[in-house]
Structures are given as structure tokens and as C-alpha cells.
C-alpha positions in Angstrom: 27.7 -0.6 -21.5 24.6 -2.6 -22.2 21.4 -0.6 -22.4 18.7 -1.7 -20.0 15.0 -2.1 -21.0 14.2 0.8 -18.6 16.7 3.1 -20.3 15.4 2.1 -23.7 11.8 2.7 -22.6 12.8 6.3 -21.5 14.6 6.9 -24.8 11.6 5.8 -26.9 8.9 7.4 -24.6 8.4 10.5 -26.7 7.8 8.5 -29.8 5.6 5.9 -28.0 3.4 8.4 -26.1 1.5 10.6 -28.5 -0.8 13.5 -27.5 -4.5 13.1 -27.1 -6.5 15.5 -29.3 -6.8 18.8 -27.5 -4.8 17.7 -24.6 -2.0 20.4 -24.6 -4.6 23.2 -25.2 -6.7 21.8 -22.3 -3.8 22.0 -19.8 -2.6 25.3 -21.3 -6.0 26.9 -20.4 -5.8 25.5 -16.8 -2.3 26.8 -16.5 -3.3 30.3 -17.7 -6.0 30.3 -15.0 -3.5 29.1 -12.4 -1.1 31.9 -13.4 -3.7 34.3 -12.2 -3.7 32.6 -8.7 0.0 32.3 -8.1 1.2 30.2 -11.0 2.4 27.2 -9.1 1.8 23.9 -10.9 2.7 20.3 -10.1 2.9 17.6 -12.8 2.8 14.2 -11.2 4.3 11.2 -13.0 5.7 13.6 -15.6 7.7 11.0 -17.6 10.2 12.8 -19.9 8.4 16.1 -19.5 6.1 15.7 -22.5 3.6 18.2 -21.0 5.7 20.2 -18.5 8.1 21.4 -21.2 5.3 22.7 -23.4 3.4 24.3 -20.6 6.4 26.2 -19.2 6.1 30.0 -19.3 7.5 33.0 -17.4 4.3 33.2 -15.4 4.5 29.6 -14.1 6.6 27.6 -11.6 6.2 24.0 -12.6 7.4 21.2 -10.4 7.5 17.9 -12.3 8.0 14.6 -10.4 8.4 11.0 -11.5 9.8 7.9 -9.9 11.9 7.0 -12.9 15.5 8.3 -12.9 15.8 7.3 -16.5 12.8 9.4 -17.5 13.9 12.4 -15.5 17.4 12.3 -16.9 16.0 12.7 -20.4 13.6 15.5 -19.2 16.5 17.5 -17.8 18.4 17.3 -21.0 15.4 18.3 -23.0 14.7 21.3 -20.7 18.2 22.7 -20.9 18.2 26.2 -19.3 14.4 26.6 -19.7 13.4 28.6 -16.6 10.5 27.9 -14.2 11.0 24.1 -14.1 12.0 21.9 -11.2 12.5 18.1 -11.6 12.0 15.8 -8.6 12.4 12.1 -8.3 9.6 10.9 -6.0 7.0 8.3 -5.5 3.5 9.7 -6.3 2.1 7.9 -3.2 4.3 9.8 -0.8 6.2 13.0 -1.6 7.1 16.2 0.1 7.8 19.2 -2.2 7.9 21.8 0.5 5.3 24.1 -1.0 1.6 24.2 -2.1 0.2 24.6 -5.6 -2.8 26.1 -7.4 -3.0 23.3 -10.0 -2.0 19.6 -10.0 -2.4 17.0 -12.7 -1.8 13.3 -13.2 -1.8 12.9 -16.9 -1.8 10.1 -19.5 -3.5 7.4 -17.4 -0.5 7.4 -14.9 -2.8 7.2 -11.9 -3.6 3.7 -13.1 -0.1 2.5 -12.0 -1.5 2.6 -8.5 -2.9 -0.9 -8.0 -4.7 -0.8 -4.6 -7.2 1.5 -2.9 -4.5 2.1 -0.3 -2.0 3.3 -2.9 -4.6 5.5 -4.6 -5.7 7.1 -1.3 -2.0 7.7 -0.4 -1.5 9.5 -3.7 -4.6 11.6 -3.3 -3.7 12.5 0.3 -0.2 13.5 -0.8 -1.7 15.7 -3.6 -4.2 17.2 -1.2 -1.4 18.2 1.3 0.2 20.1 -1.6 -2.8 22.0 -2.8 -4.0 25.4 -1.8 -7.7 25.6 -0.7 -9.8 25.7 -3.8 -6.9 24.4 -6.0 -7.7 22.2 -9.0 -6.7 18.6 -9.5 -6.9 16.9 -12.9 -6.7 13.1 -13.3 -6.8 11.6 -16.7 -7.9 7.9 -16.9 -8.7 5.4 -19.6 -12.4 4.9 -20.1 -12.5 1.1 -20.0 -14.0 -0.8 -22.9 -15.4 -4.1 -21.6 -15.0 -5.6 -25.1 -11.3 -4.9 -25.1 -10.9 -6.2 -21.6 -12.7 -9.4 -22.6 -10.4 -9.8 -25.6 -7.2 -9.4 -23.5 -8.6 -11.7 -20.8 -8.9 -14.4 -23.4 -5.4 -13.6 -24.8 -6.6 -11.6 -27.8 -6.4 -7.9 -28.6 -2.7 -7.2 -28.8 -2.1 -4.2 -31.1 0.1 -4.5 -34.2 3.8 -3.8 -33.8 4.9 -0.1 -34.2 8.0 1.1 -35.9 10.1 3.5 -33.8 13.7 4.9 -34.2 16.3 4.8 -31.5 18.6 7.0 -33.6 18.9 7.7 -37.4 19.4 4.4 -39.1 18.5 2.4 -36.0 14.9 1.2 -36.5 13.1 -0.5 -33.5 10.1 -2.7 -33.8 7.9 -2.4 -30.7 5.2 -4.9 -29.8 3.0 -5.2 -26.7 1.2 -8.2 -25.3 -1.7 -7.6 -22.8 -3.5 -9.8 -20.3 -6.3 -8.9 -17.8 -7.1 -10.2 -14.4 -10.8 -9.5 -13.8 -10.7 -10.2 -10.0 -8.3 -7.4 -9.3 -9.2 -5.2 -12.3 -5.6 -5.3 -13.3 -4.2 -5.2 -16.9 -0.7 -6.4 -17.5 1.4 -5.3 -20.5 4.7 -6.8 -21.6 6.7 -4.7 -24.2 9.3 -6.2 -26.5 11.6 -4.1 -28.6 13.7 -5.5 -31.5 16.4 -3.5 -33.2 16.4 -4.4 -36.9 19.2 -4.4 -39.4 18.8 -3.3 -43.0 17.7 -6.7 -44.2 15.0 -6.9 -41.6 16.9 -9.3 -39.3 16.9 -8.7 -35.5 20.2 -7.4 -34.1 19.1 -7.3 -30.4 16.0 -7.5 -28.3 14.8 -6.1 -25.0 11.7 -7.1 -22.9 10.1 -5.1 -20.2 7.2 -6.2 -18.0 4.7 -7.3 -17.2 3.8 -3.8 -16.1 0.5 -3.7 -14.1 -2.2 -1.0 -14.5 -5.4 -0.8 -12.5 -8.6 -0.4 -14.6 -10.6 2.2 -12.7 -14.2 2.9 -13.5 -16.1 6.2 -13.2 -17.8 5.8 -9.8 -14.7 4.1 -8.3 -12.7 7.3 -9.0 -15.5 9.5 -7.8 -15.6 7.7 -4.5 -11.8 7.9 -4.1 -11.9 11.7 -4.7 -14.7 12.2 -2.2 -12.9 10.1 0.5 -9.7 12.1 -0.1 -11.4 15.5 0.5 -12.1 16.6 -3.1 -15.4 17.5 -4.8 -15.9 16.8 -8.4 -16.1 20.0 -10.4 -16.4 18.4 -13.9 -16.0 15.1 -15.7 -15.3 15.0 -19.4 -15.0 12.3 -22.0 -12.4 14.2 -24.1 -10.1 17.2 -23.9 -12.5 19.4 -25.7 -15.0 19.3 -22.8 -17.3 16.7 -24.3 -19.6 14.7 -22.0 -18.6 11.2 -20.9 -20.5 8.8 -23.1 -20.5 5.1 -23.9 -18.2 5.7 -26.8 -15.7 7.9 -25.0 -12.2 6.6 -24.8 -11.0 8.9 -22.0 -12.2 10.1 -18.6 -10.9 13.5 -17.4 -11.7 14.4 -13.8 -11.5 18.0 -12.6 -11.7 18.0 -8.8 -11.3 20.8 -6.3 -9.8 20.6 -2.9 -12.5 21.2 -0.2 -11.7 24.4 1.6 -13.4 23.4 4.9 -11.6 20.2 5.7 -8.2 21.5 6.7 
């Protein structure tokens, strides 16, 4: 059976998505605190379980959801019989998990797949419905660099190809092409994978995209959180707790559900 681009993307996800410095330790500390308050955690847009699998512990119940059947299939295989994990296929804009949580996170810029204010508010409303009063929500976003956005708007700034491996002896050359629409703050990425033979020739290719990502800015996200019934507890520029500065590449929002809004 011919492999689809979505299936290939899921298979190569763990090689393509590397950890941010201090990221796993950051979420581990939050999970340890959540364990003291019931230990129920939800990982929204979990992908192949990159974080959920490493955060799993006997003291936690982690529900991990994603809209991709291909990603979740790989996550389930990786998890095996590891206890305390539940995998759910759902849309982050509208889901019903039948319980509430003490910690929720949307990691790895995944909130940026929501392209409109309506979609963003729907996601935050769904999250709020699933959080206990005083629960913590973490949203990790890219800290936009206007110079990079200008480059991709002009058709420049595509990164160099990366070498991945589909299986031993099956090298894959992955390249990405970006564009940016300033009027909608939307970046588009098209990914091309080429399976190479020993001599360097191309055996087969796959193309996926363009995939759209919304480029949120700091106060845009702060306004969304406030409208959705959260108050901003902290904002970091990295996973070590550093302040957000001009040179920061990340924005990590820690928000708390208001206890007085029902």
C-alpha cells in the first residue's frame, strides 16, 4: 500500500521535532505540582506522545488528545502497556473528555494551528470547561522574529534540508518552503520528503502542505486568555524561567483559570 504524506509525517515526527532546552524538566515540575492536587493532566495536540510518554508516572493520569489518527497510532504503539495514559482523537477546538484536570498544556507551538480568533476562543473555552478552579494552563508559542517574517514574505528564509531516516538504510531528505501573509498573520509551510538511494538519487517523493500557522504576538495572546476567563500567572521567554526579551525565541504562557467565573 502506498504510504501517504500524513503517514510519513507521523513516522518522521519524533526525528523532526526536537526538544527545546529545559522543556521536559519544565513540564515535569508542573506535573509534580499537579500530582499533589489530584494528578490529572491533559496534553492537547500531543502528536506522537513526545511529552506525554516522558511525563507519565504512577502519580498522574494523563489524557493526550490529537486530531491526527496517524500520530495517535504511533503514540499508542510507543506507549505499549505504560499505565496512566489515555489517548483520544479530538479537535482541540471542541472536545469533551468527561472529566476535569489540574494541569493542561498546548505544547510545541500547536496553538498556532488555530487560524482565527473564533477558533482560538473555542479552544480556550473547551480547555476552561475541562479545568478545575485554580488549574494551570500552559501555552507555548513561537516568539515571532519580524526579520524572519519579512524574509519568508519575500520568498527567502527557507532552512537547509535535513537528513532523516525512515528505517535503517532508508535515508530521507526533508526540506521546507515557507511563505507569509501579513494581512492575516499566517505563515504557510510546504514540506517535501525525498527517499534517497545509495548513489544519492531520488527513489520517491512526498509533499505535504501548505500547512497554515497563525503568528500570534504577546498581547494578542494575553487578550485571548483574559477574554476566555484566565488570568496570566507568568510569561517566560524560555523553559528555564527567563524573562521574555527581544532576543527570546519562545513565549511560554502560564495562565490560571479564574475561580469566580463559573
